[in-house]
C-alpha positions, 0 to 999 in steps of 0.5 A: 202611601199614594193616598197620603200623598194625594191628601197632602196635595189636597190639603196643601192646595187648600192652604195655598188658596187660603194664603193667597186669598188672605194676602190678596185681600189684605194688600187690596184693602191697604192699597184702596185705603192708602192710595184710593182714599188717601189715608197715607196723607192722613195724620196718625189717629185721624178717622172717618166714622162709618157706622156708630160702632165702626171707624176707619182710622189711620194707624201705623203699627210698628209692633206685632199684633195689637201693638205689642213689642213696638219697634224703634228704628230700622233695627227693630223693624228688621228684627220683626221682619226676620222673626215674621219670615222665620215664623212663615217658614215654620208654618209653611213647613207645617202646612206641607205636612198637613193632611187635612183641609181644615187645619191647612186652611187655618195655616194658610190664613196665618201665612197669608196674613203674616206675609201681608204684614211683612210686605208693609214692614218692608214697604213702609217700615210699619204695618198699616192698620185701619179698622176700629170697632167700638160700642157701649164705651168699649173699643177694640184694637185697630187692625187690618185684614191680615190681622183678621186672617191671622186671628181666624187662622189661629182659631181654626187651628185651635178648634181643630186641635180640640175636636180631633180625636186622640190617636187610638181613640175612635171618633 
């Protein structure tokens, strides 16, 4: 029982560090772009070409990832914020019960990213997105560090689910 407790604390620390790192990187990048480079004064859709395949773009996302479920007004923003906080609570509960570092890091990245976007919704009524990749006539959604952390976290959780041996089966 004591070994499981130590493993849980070890995994919990990894998850907490991942969450804090994702949240700090997200909020720092948003502060730099919004206030350091005055993106907050840019018109939505204005952009700065950085590389032939990468632009910095000012987009206020009133929905969730990739612009899905666009909310209108305070009630929609409040609903998305409450939903996000509920998801963060559920993921934190899962993290507290996780025994291995790899899925704990994945959960931490998702939690930190979700917290970063919740802070935006509370402060601005929308999530600030900036990064736009495009090449060969194709382009990707505009996203932020929080969205990237969530995506990497989900990929880590999926990878862990597929590589983990089933109970009773030797690895």
